[in-house]
N, C-alpha and C positions, 0 to 999 in steps of 0.2 A: 504494500501499499504506501510505505515513505516513496519508492523507487518513484510510482508513476505518478505521484505529488511532486515529487521534483525534476519526471520527466517532464505533466504539465507547466511547470511555473520554468522550465528553460525555452517553452513553444509560445507561450505567451509574451513574454517575459521578446525572440525574435521578432515579433509578428508586431507585436508595439516602437520595436527601432528599427519593422521600414520604412515605417509612415515616417513622413516629413516632419524635419524639427526648424526649429526657428533659430535664425540664429542675428549674430548685429547684424548692420551696413558695413561694418569694418571685415566681417571675415567674408566678402562678398566683391570679386574682381574686379577689379577700379577699371578696367578695360566694362564692365557690364554695367559699374554706377553711375559712367563718365555718361554712356548711349540711355540708358534709362533717363535720370535727370537733360540731357538733351531733349531728347521725343516728350517728355515728358511734368516740364516745367512748373507747371503748377498741379504737380502729385500734392492728396494729401495723406497725413494717415497710412502711412508708409510702412509694412509688413514685411520682414527677410523671413523665407526659409529654402531647405536645402532638402529637397524632392528628390531622393535619388542623384542623378549626375549632372540636376538641371539646378538651380537657382527659379526663385521661383516669389514672385512680389506680388504682394496683396496692395490697391490704392485706393484712392478716391481725385477724382474730380467737379470740386463742385459742392452742392449741396448730395444732390442721391446719383452719383453715374460710378459703379463699382468696377475694376481693373483688376482682375490679375497674368500676369505674362511669366510665365516661363522660356529662361534664358538657355543654350548651352554655355562651357565654357566659354568659349568666343563671343562670348556678346549677342550670336545671332536672336532674334529669336523662333522662340518654336514651336510658341499656342500663344495666344492674346485672346481671354473672357471681358464679353464690354458688354453695360451693360446700354441699350440703345429705345430710342421711343419706337411709338408703329413708324413717326411720319417715318423715321430711316429705314426704314426695310421696302428691299427693291420690289418695285412691280412685279414680278412674275411671283416672287415668294407670295406676297397678296395676292392673288388670282390663285395662286393654290392650295392659300388657305381657306376664301372663301369658294371654292372648287369641293372643299373636303371636307369642311368644317362650314359650312351657313351656318347660320345666328348665331356664333361662340364668340366668348371677348377674350381681348389677349392679352395677357396677363405674365410679370418675369420675363419682360426680352430678353435675349440675350443672342449678339455675335461672336461667333468660334472661332478664330483663323488658323486652323492645324494644319500647317509646312504649308501655309500657300493655299488651302480648300477654305473657305469662308461653311458657313454653317449658321441656324438660324435655333434657336431652341428657349419654347416661352413652353406656360401651359393656357389653355383654350377653353375658360370655364361656359355650360348653361344652366338656365335654371330649369329645366326639360329635358337634358341629357346627361351624358354623362360627360366629366368633367377629362380633357389628358394631359400627359407630359409629352409634346412632339419636339422632333427636332426632326429638320427641312434643306434642304443641300441651297445654295444662288438658285436654284434653276426652277424650285417650287418642290419641286419633289417630296412628298413622305419618307423621312431612312430611317425612321422611329414613332411609334408613339406608345408609351406606354397609359393605363387607365388612371387616372391621381382621386 
């Protein structure tokens, strides 16, 4: 029994160690910090993490625009998640929503750029139908829909 508890504890500790770790900005390579501040000079509430081999920064611009960016060690943006408004949706995505989810309202809208590919993640709500968490590509094609 003691052996099983030790094995379980070791397994649990290793799982928690794989999660992103908060780090001070002083531990982020200067090439990344300099690029970040140049690209986002108005960023506030900046928090850095080490996520595997990537540097992750979570920040805000303005009152209600959250951003999350992953940089590789050379300072290249690998992934960028940002809150956007409905007015910032491309027409193709708006048409895709209207075609597939007519009568739904959009909530929690994000634009995700992942290795150059752009996706839109959102919650679609309805008073009379089931709510959905949806991911669409830039052409308005539904890539994922999960009942909320």
